[in-house]
PAZAKOL-926260 format. One record per residue (C-alpha): residue in three letters; y, z negated, x. Coordinates in Angstrom, 1 decimal, padded with zeros to 4 digits, always signed. Layout:
// residues N
{resn Ala&yy Y&zz Z&xx X}
...
// end
This chain:
// residues 314
{resn Met&yy +000.0&zz +000.0&xx +000.0}
{resn His&yy +002.5&zz -001.0&xx +002.7}
{resn His&yy +001.6&zz +002.0&xx +004.8}
{resn Thr&yy +002.1&zz +004.3&xx +001.9}
{resn Arg&yy +005.4&zz +002.7&xx +000.9}
{resn Tyr&yy +006.8&zz +003.0&xx +004.3}
{resn Ala&yy +005.5&zz +006.6&xx +004.7}
{resn Leu&yy +007.3&zz +007.9&xx +001.7}
{resn Pro&yy +010.9&zz +008.0&xx +003.2}
{resn Ser&yy +009.5&zz +009.8&xx +006.2}
{resn Leu&yy +007.8&zz +012.3&xx +004.0}
{resn Arg&yy +010.9&zz +012.9&xx +002.0}
{resn Thr&yy +012.9&zz +013.3&xx +005.2}
{resn Ala&yy +010.4&zz +015.8&xx +006.6}
{resn Val&yy +010.3&zz +017.8&xx +003.4}
{resn Leu&yy +014.2&zz +017.8&xx +003.2}
{resn Ala&yy +014.4&zz +018.9&xx +006.8}
{resn Ala&yy +012.0&zz +021.7&xx +006.3}
{resn Ala&yy +013.9&zz +022.9&xx +003.2}
{resn Leu&yy +017.2&zz +022.8&xx +005.1}
{resn Ala&yy +015.6&zz +024.7&xx +008.0}
{resn Ser&yy +014.3&zz +027.3&xx +005.6}
{resn Leu&yy +017.7&zz +027.7&xx +003.9}
{resn Ser&yy +019.3&zz +028.0&xx +007.3}
{resn Ala&yy +016.9&zz +030.7&xx +008.4}
{resn Cys&yy +017.5&zz +032.6&xx +005.2}
{resn Ala&yy +021.2&zz +032.4&xx +005.6}
{resn Ser&yy +021.0&zz +033.8&xx +009.2}
{resn Gln&yy +018.8&zz +036.7&xx +008.1}
{resn Pro&yy +020.5&zz +039.8&xx +006.7}
{resn Ala&yy +020.2&zz +040.3&xx +002.9}
{resn His&yy +017.5&zz +042.7&xx +001.9}
{resn Glu&yy +019.1&zz +046.2&xx +001.8}
{resn Ala&yy +018.4&zz +049.0&xx -000.7}
{resn Leu&yy +016.7&zz +051.9&xx +001.1}
{resn Phe&yy +016.8&zz +055.5&xx -000.1}
{resn Leu&yy +019.6&zz +054.9&xx -002.6}
{resn Ala&yy +022.3&zz +057.6&xx -002.3}
{resn Thr&yy +026.0&zz +056.8&xx -002.7}
{resn Thr&yy +029.1&zz +058.8&xx -001.9}
{resn Leu&yy +030.9&zz +058.5&xx +001.4}
{resn Thr&yy +033.9&zz +060.8&xx +001.0}
{resn Pro&yy +035.8&zz +061.6&xx -002.2}
{resn Ala&yy +034.9&zz +064.6&xx -004.4}
{resn His&yy +036.4&zz +067.9&xx -003.1}
{resn Ser&yy +037.3&zz +066.4&xx +000.3}
{resn Phe&yy +035.4&zz +069.4&xx +001.6}
{resn Thr&yy +035.2&zz +072.9&xx +000.1}
{resn Lys&yy +032.0&zz +074.2&xx -001.5}
{resn Gly&yy +031.2&zz +075.6&xx +002.0}
{resn Ile&yy +030.4&zz +072.0&xx +003.2}
{resn Glu&yy +027.6&zz +072.2&xx +005.8}
{resn Gly&yy +026.8&zz +070.8&xx +009.2}
{resn Pro&yy +026.5&zz +067.9&xx +009.5}
{resn Ala&yy +026.1&zz +066.1&xx +012.9}
{resn Val&yy +026.9&zz +062.6&xx +014.3}
{resn Asp&yy +028.5&zz +061.9&xx +017.7}
{resn Ala&yy +027.5&zz +059.0&xx +019.9}
{resn Asp&yy +030.3&zz +056.9&xx +018.5}
{resn Gly&yy +029.0&zz +057.3&xx +014.9}
{resn Asn&yy +031.6&zz +059.8&xx +013.6}
{resn Ile&yy +030.2&zz +062.4&xx +011.2}
{resn Tyr&yy +031.2&zz +066.1&xx +011.5}
{resn Ala&yy +030.8&zz +068.7&xx +008.8}
{resn Val&yy +032.4&zz +072.1&xx +008.2}
{resn Asn&yy +035.2&zz +073.1&xx +005.9}
{resn Phe&yy +037.0&zz +069.9&xx +005.5}
{resn Ala&yy +039.9&zz +070.3&xx +003.1}
{resn Arg&yy +039.9&zz +074.1&xx +003.6}
{resn Gln&yy +037.6&zz +076.8&xx +005.0}
{resn Gln&yy +037.4&zz +077.4&xx +008.8}
{resn Thr&yy +037.8&zz +073.8&xx +009.7}
{resn Ile&yy +035.5&zz +071.2&xx +011.2}
{resn Gly&yy +036.0&zz +067.8&xx +009.6}
{resn Lys&yy +035.6&zz +064.5&xx +011.4}
{resn Val&yy +034.7&zz +061.5&xx +009.1}
{resn Ser&yy +034.5&zz +057.9&xx +010.2}
{resn Pro&yy +031.5&zz +055.8&xx +009.2}
{resn Gly&yy +033.9&zz +054.2&xx +006.6}
{resn Gly&yy +034.6&zz +057.6&xx +005.0}
{resn Thr&yy +038.1&zz +058.4&xx +006.4}
{resn Gly&yy +038.3&zz +062.1&xx +007.2}
{resn Glu&yy +040.5&zz +064.4&xx +009.2}
{resn Val&yy +040.6&zz +068.0&xx +010.5}
{resn Tyr&yy +039.0&zz +067.9&xx +013.9}
{resn Leu&yy +039.6&zz +071.5&xx +014.7}
{resn Thr&yy +040.3&zz +074.9&xx +013.1}
{resn Leu&yy +038.3&zz +078.0&xx +014.0}
{resn Pro&yy +040.1&zz +081.1&xx +015.1}
{resn Gly&yy +040.3&zz +084.5&xx +013.3}
{resn Thr&yy +037.8&zz +084.9&xx +010.5}
{resn Ser&yy +035.3&zz +082.5&xx +011.9}
{resn Ile&yy +033.6&zz +080.0&xx +009.6}
{resn Ala&yy +031.0&zz +077.6&xx +010.8}
{resn Asn&yy +027.7&zz +076.4&xx +009.3}
{resn Gly&yy +025.3&zz +074.4&xx +011.4}
{resn Ile&yy +026.5&zz +071.8&xx +014.0}
{resn Arg&yy +024.6&zz +070.1&xx +016.7}
{resn Phe&yy +025.4&zz +067.9&xx +019.7}
{resn Gly&yy +024.0&zz +068.5&xx +023.2}
{resn Ser&yy +022.9&zz +066.3&xx +026.0}
{resn Arg&yy +026.5&zz +065.8&xx +027.4}
{resn Gly&yy +028.1&zz +065.2&xx +024.0}
{resn Gln&yy +029.1&zz +068.9&xx +023.7}
{resn Met&yy +029.3&zz +070.3&xx +020.2}
{resn Tyr&yy +027.6&zz +073.6&xx +019.2}
{resn Leu&yy +028.8&zz +075.5&xx +016.1}
{resn Ala&yy +027.0&zz +078.4&xx +014.4}
{resn Asp&yy +029.8&zz +080.8&xx +013.2}
{resn Tyr&yy +028.1&zz +083.0&xx +010.6}
{resn Met&yy +031.1&zz +085.3&xx +010.1}
{resn Glu&yy +031.4&zz +086.4&xx +013.8}
{resn His&yy +027.8&zz +086.2&xx +014.9}
{resn Thr&yy +028.8&zz +083.5&xx +017.4}
{resn Ile&yy +027.7&zz +080.1&xx +018.7}
{resn Tyr&yy +030.8&zz +078.2&xx +019.8}
{resn Leu&yy +030.8&zz +075.4&xx +022.3}
{resn Val&yy +033.3&zz +072.5&xx +021.8}
{resn Asp&yy +034.4&zz +070.3&xx +024.7}
{resn Pro&yy +034.3&zz +066.7&xx +023.3}
{resn Ala&yy +037.1&zz +065.5&xx +025.6}
{resn Thr&yy +039.6&zz +068.3&xx +024.9}
{resn Arg&yy +038.3&zz +069.9&xx +021.7}
{resn Ala&yy +038.6&zz +073.2&xx +023.6}
{resn Leu&yy +036.6&zz +076.0&xx +021.9}
{resn Thr&yy +034.7&zz +078.6&xx +023.9}
{resn Ile&yy +032.1&zz +081.3&xx +023.0}
{resn His&yy +028.7&zz +080.1&xx +024.1}
{resn Ala&yy +026.9&zz +083.1&xx +022.7}
{resn Arg&yy +027.7&zz +086.1&xx +020.6}
{resn Glu&yy +025.1&zz +088.5&xx +019.2}
{resn Pro&yy +026.1&zz +091.4&xx +017.0}
{resn Arg&yy +022.5&zz +092.0&xx +016.0}
{resn Met&yy +022.5&zz +088.7&xx +014.1}
{resn Thr&yy +023.0&zz +088.9&xx +010.3}
{resn Gln&yy +024.4&zz +085.4&xx +010.5}
{resn Pro&yy +023.6&zz +082.4&xx +012.7}
{resn Asn&yy +023.1&zz +079.7&xx +010.1}
{resn Asp&yy +021.4&zz +076.4&xx +011.0}
{resn Ile&yy +020.7&zz +075.4&xx +014.6}
{resn Ala&yy +018.1&zz +073.2&xx +016.2}
{resn Ile&yy +018.4&zz +071.9&xx +019.7}
{resn Thr&yy +015.8&zz +070.8&xx +022.3}
{resn Ala&yy +016.2&zz +068.0&xx +024.8}
{resn Asp&yy +017.4&zz +070.4&xx +027.5}
{resn Asp&yy +020.0&zz +072.1&xx +025.3}
{resn Val&yy +018.1&zz +075.2&xx +024.3}
{resn Leu&yy +019.2&zz +076.3&xx +020.8}
{resn Tyr&yy +017.2&zz +078.0&xx +018.0}
{resn Ala&yy +019.4&zz +079.5&xx +015.3}
{resn Ser&yy +018.1&zz +080.6&xx +011.9}
{resn Asp&yy +019.3&zz +084.0&xx +010.7}
{resn Pro&yy +018.8&zz +084.6&xx +007.0}
{resn Asn&yy +019.5&zz +088.0&xx +005.3}
{resn Trp&yy +020.2&zz +086.8&xx +001.8}
{resn Lys&yy +020.5&zz +090.4&xx +000.4}
{resn Glu&yy +017.1&zz +091.4&xx +001.6}
{resn Asn&yy +015.4&zz +087.9&xx +001.3}
{resn Thr&yy +014.4&zz +088.2&xx +005.0}
{resn Gly&yy +015.2&zz +086.4&xx +008.1}
{resn Arg&yy +014.8&zz +085.9&xx +011.9}
{resn Val&yy +015.2&zz +083.1&xx +014.5}
{resn Trp&yy +017.1&zz +083.5&xx +017.8}
{resn Arg&yy +016.7&zz +081.5&xx +020.9}
{resn Ile&yy +019.9&zz +080.7&xx +022.9}
{resn Ala&yy +019.3&zz +079.6&xx +026.4}
{resn Gln&yy +021.5&zz +077.0&xx +028.3}
{resn Asp&yy +023.5&zz +079.9&xx +029.8}
{resn Gly&yy +024.1&zz +081.5&xx +026.4}
{resn Thr&yy +021.5&zz +084.3&xx +026.8}
{resn Val&yy +020.2&zz +085.3&xx +023.3}
{resn Thr&yy +016.6&zz +086.3&xx +022.6}
{resn Leu&yy +015.0&zz +087.3&xx +019.4}
{resn Ala&yy +012.3&zz +084.6&xx +018.9}
{resn Leu&yy +011.0&zz +085.4&xx +015.4}
{resn Asp&yy +011.2&zz +088.4&xx +013.3}
{resn Thr&yy +010.0&zz +089.5&xx +009.8}
{resn Met&yy +010.4&zz +086.1&xx +008.2}
{resn Gly&yy +011.6&zz +085.2&xx +004.7}
{resn Thr&yy +015.0&zz +083.7&xx +004.3}
{resn Ala&yy +015.0&zz +081.5&xx +007.4}
{resn Asn&yy +017.3&zz +078.5&xx +006.9}
{resn Gly&yy +016.6&zz +074.9&xx +007.9}
{resn Ile&yy +015.3&zz +074.5&xx +011.4}
{resn Glu&yy +014.3&zz +071.5&xx +013.6}
{resn Val&yy +012.4&zz +070.5&xx +016.7}
{resn Thr&yy +009.7&zz +067.7&xx +016.7}
{resn Pro&yy +010.4&zz +064.6&xx +018.8}
{resn Asp&yy +008.0&zz +065.7&xx +021.5}
{resn Gly&yy +009.7&zz +069.1&xx +021.8}
{resn Lys&yy +006.5&zz +071.0&xx +021.2}
{resn Ile&yy +006.9&zz +072.3&xx +017.6}
{resn Leu&yy +009.7&zz +074.2&xx +015.8}
{resn Tyr&yy +010.0&zz +073.9&xx +012.0}
{resn Val&yy +011.6&zz +076.7&xx +010.1}
{resn Asn&yy +011.9&zz +076.8&xx +006.3}
{resn Glu&yy +012.3&zz +079.9&xx +004.1}
{resn Ser&yy +014.6&zz +079.0&xx +001.2}
{resn Val&yy +013.7&zz +081.8&xx -001.3}
{resn Gln&yy +009.9&zz +081.7&xx -000.5}
{resn Arg&yy +009.9&zz +077.9&xx -000.4}
{resn Asn&yy +007.8&zz +077.6&xx +002.7}
{resn Ile&yy +008.1&zz +075.4&xx +005.8}
{resn Trp&yy +006.4&zz +076.9&xx +008.9}
{resn Met&yy +005.4&zz +075.4&xx +012.2}
{resn Tyr&yy +005.5&zz +077.2&xx +015.5}
{resn Asp&yy +004.4&zz +076.1&xx +019.0}
{resn Ile&yy +007.1&zz +076.1&xx +021.6}
{resn Ala&yy +005.9&zz +077.4&xx +024.9}
{resn Ala&yy +007.3&zz +076.4&xx +028.3}
{resn Asp&yy +009.5&zz +079.6&xx +028.3}
{resn Gly&yy +010.8&zz +078.8&xx +024.9}
{resn Ser&yy +008.8&zz +081.5&xx +023.1}
{resn Leu&yy +007.2&zz +080.7&xx +019.7}
{resn Ser&yy +003.6&zz +081.3&xx +018.6}
{resn Gly&yy +000.8&zz +079.8&xx +016.4}
{resn Lys&yy +002.5&zz +080.2&xx +013.0}
{resn Arg&yy +001.1&zz +077.9&xx +010.4}
{resn Leu&yy +002.2&zz +076.4&xx +007.1}
{resn Leu&yy +003.4&zz +072.8&xx +006.8}
{resn Ile&yy +004.0&zz +072.9&xx +003.1}
{resn Lys&yy +004.9&zz +075.3&xx +000.3}
{resn Phe&yy +006.9&zz +074.0&xx -002.7}
{resn Asp&yy +006.3&zz +075.4&xx -006.3}
{resn Asp&yy +010.0&zz +075.3&xx -007.3}
{resn Phe&yy +013.6&zz +075.0&xx -006.0}
{resn Gly&yy +014.9&zz +076.0&xx -002.7}
{resn Met&yy +015.4&zz +074.3&xx +000.6}
{resn Asp&yy +018.3&zz +074.1&xx +003.1}
{resn Gly&yy +018.8&zz +071.8&xx +006.2}
{resn Met&yy +016.2&zz +069.6&xx +007.8}
{resn Arg&yy +016.1&zz +066.8&xx +010.4}
{resn Val&yy +013.4&zz +064.6&xx +011.9}
{resn Asp&yy +013.3&zz +060.8&xx +012.4}
{resn Val&yy +011.9&zz +059.1&xx +015.5}
{resn Asp&yy +008.4&zz +059.1&xx +014.0}
{resn Gly&yy +008.5&zz +062.9&xx +013.4}
{resn Asn&yy +008.9&zz +062.6&xx +009.6}
{resn Leu&yy +010.9&zz +065.6&xx +008.3}
{resn Tyr&yy +013.7&zz +065.2&xx +005.9}
{resn Val&yy +014.4&zz +068.3&xx +003.9}
{resn Thr&yy +017.3&zz +068.9&xx +001.5}
{resn Arg&yy +016.1&zz +070.5&xx -001.8}
{resn Tyr&yy +019.0&zz +072.7&xx -002.7}
{resn Gly&yy +019.2&zz +073.2&xx -006.5}
{resn Lys&yy +016.9&zz +070.2&xx -007.2}
{resn Gly&yy +019.3&zz +067.5&xx -006.1}
{resn Thr&yy +016.9&zz +065.6&xx -003.9}
{resn Val&yy +015.9&zz +065.1&xx -000.2}
{resn Val&yy +012.2&zz +065.0&xx +000.4}
{resn Lys&yy +010.6&zz +063.1&xx +003.3}
{resn Leu&yy +007.5&zz +064.7&xx +004.7}
{resn Ser&yy +005.0&zz +063.4&xx +007.2}
{resn Pro&yy +004.2&zz +065.5&xx +010.3}
{resn Gln&yy +001.0&zz +066.6&xx +008.3}
{resn Gly&yy +003.1&zz +067.9&xx +005.4}
{resn Arg&yy +002.4&zz +065.1&xx +003.0}
{resn Ile&yy +005.3&zz +064.1&xx +000.7}
{resn Leu&yy +006.1&zz +060.5&xx +001.5}
{resn Arg&yy +009.2&zz +060.1&xx -000.7}
{resn Glu&yy +011.7&zz +062.1&xx -002.7}
{resn Ile&yy +015.2&zz +060.7&xx -002.8}
{resn Ser&yy +017.6&zz +061.7&xx -005.7}
{resn Val&yy +021.2&zz +062.4&xx -004.7}
{resn Pro&yy +024.3&zz +062.9&xx -006.8}
{resn Gly&yy +024.8&zz +066.6&xx -007.2}
{resn Ala&yy +022.2&zz +069.4&xx -007.5}
{resn Lys&yy +023.0&zz +071.2&xx -004.2}
{resn Pro&yy +022.5&zz +069.0&xx -001.1}
{resn Ser&yy +022.9&zz +071.5&xx +001.8}
{resn Asn&yy +022.0&zz +069.6&xx +004.9}
{resn Ile&yy +021.3&zz +066.2&xx +006.5}
{resn Thr&yy +021.8&zz +064.2&xx +009.7}
{resn Phe&yy +021.3&zz +060.6&xx +010.8}
{resn Gly&yy +023.8&zz +058.0&xx +012.2}
{resn Gly&yy +025.1&zz +054.6&xx +011.3}
{resn Pro&yy +025.0&zz +051.5&xx +013.5}
{resn Asp&yy +021.2&zz +051.7&xx +013.9}
{resn Gly&yy +020.5&zz +055.4&xx +013.3}
{resn Arg&yy +019.1&zz +054.5&xx +009.8}
{resn Thr&yy +021.9&zz +056.0&xx +007.7}
{resn Ala&yy +021.3&zz +059.5&xx +006.4}
{resn Tyr&yy +024.4&zz +061.6&xx +005.7}
{resn Val&yy +024.0&zz +064.5&xx +003.3}
{resn Thr&yy +026.4&zz +067.4&xx +002.7}
{resn Glu&yy +026.7&zz +068.0&xx -001.1}
{resn Val&yy +028.1&zz +071.4&xx -002.3}
{resn Val&yy +028.8&zz +070.8&xx -006.0}
{resn Gln&yy +031.4&zz +068.1&xx -005.5}
{resn Gly&yy +032.3&zz +069.1&xx -001.8}
{resn Arg&yy +031.6&zz +065.7&xx -000.3}
{resn Leu&yy +029.4&zz +063.6&xx +002.0}
{resn Leu&yy +026.7&zz +061.4&xx +000.6}
{resn Gln&yy +024.8&zz +058.6&xx +002.4}
{resn Phe&yy +021.7&zz +056.5&xx +002.1}
{resn Arg&yy +019.8&zz +054.1&xx +004.2}
{resn Val&yy +016.4&zz +054.9&xx +005.6}
{resn Asp&yy +013.6&zz +052.9&xx +007.2}
{resn Arg&yy +013.5&zz +054.5&xx +010.6}
{resn Pro&yy +016.2&zz +055.9&xx +012.9}
{resn Gly&yy +016.9&zz +059.6&xx +013.2}
{resn Leu&yy +015.7&zz +061.4&xx +016.3}
{resn Glu&yy +019.1&zz +062.8&xx +017.3}
{resn Trp&yy +020.8&zz +059.4&xx +017.0}
{resn Gln&yy +018.2&zz +057.8&xx +019.3}
{resn Gln&yy +018.6&zz +060.6&xx +021.8}
{resn Ala&yy +022.4&zz +060.2&xx +021.8}
{resn Gln&yy +022.1&zz +056.4&xx +022.4}
{resn Glu&yy +019.6&zz +056.9&xx +025.2}
{resn Arg&yy +022.0&zz +059.3&xx +026.9}
{resn Arg&yy +024.7&zz +056.7&xx +026.8}
{resn Lys&yy +022.7&zz +054.1&xx +028.7}
{resn Pro&yy +023.8&zz +053.6&xx +032.4}
{resn Glu&yy +021.5&zz +055.1&xx +035.0}
// end
């Protein structure tokens, strides 16, 4: 009896201490966040209906084409504040944007059959490659050593090609006799190129040889309805694909299995990239309302991880 009586305060104290510790631990942990829930980042019509791109620099700023008016490149802070970063010359209008290993920006100009190179320090614009044989360079993928692959759809004929652009700007026809080649991306190991065909609704895989040539065409997935546009991979090699006309982004495994489909505001998401403080924010360009959307994901994007690794001191 006496032992029990004297043990009770100690028991209460222990239980209270454990409860306080638990509360403290909960308070120190971030609240559970909603993943794959799309919200708007920029106001409606902050971009034209030609909004595309997008790409994120090492500081987390998002870039997309045709901010406020055609022919511009917009720069948007992670908080959603936008400005004109640069204006393209003549009749040039950009589509795809990618960043290279030194922070340099590549722009696919579909009007002038050109890949532009932008110096991040000065914003100076130079011609990296120009190929009159192109119908239009559209989306671009980039390897770890700054080799570009540009999709080249011919919308009138429902056909397409892919061009390889070497580090020195040399252009080579990499794929011919495709459907409407559009979204394009490289796997994390640099060994496979994905190319989708918007009208035919296929996503193809090709092996990338040491010389950059492509072979071993095989089908990753074919959709029964709706088109596709831009694509990006996460660090695990899962492929995020914008379903233009359906108003969703689909997440595919490297084996082509649908892991998730994310609804976004607006029926025409045109492209996607990854950024945010941890690489787990997806940014989507949305055509109907001319704006950027965002949603959180479970794993970082590959391009974000690569940019952060390049920033690390030797």
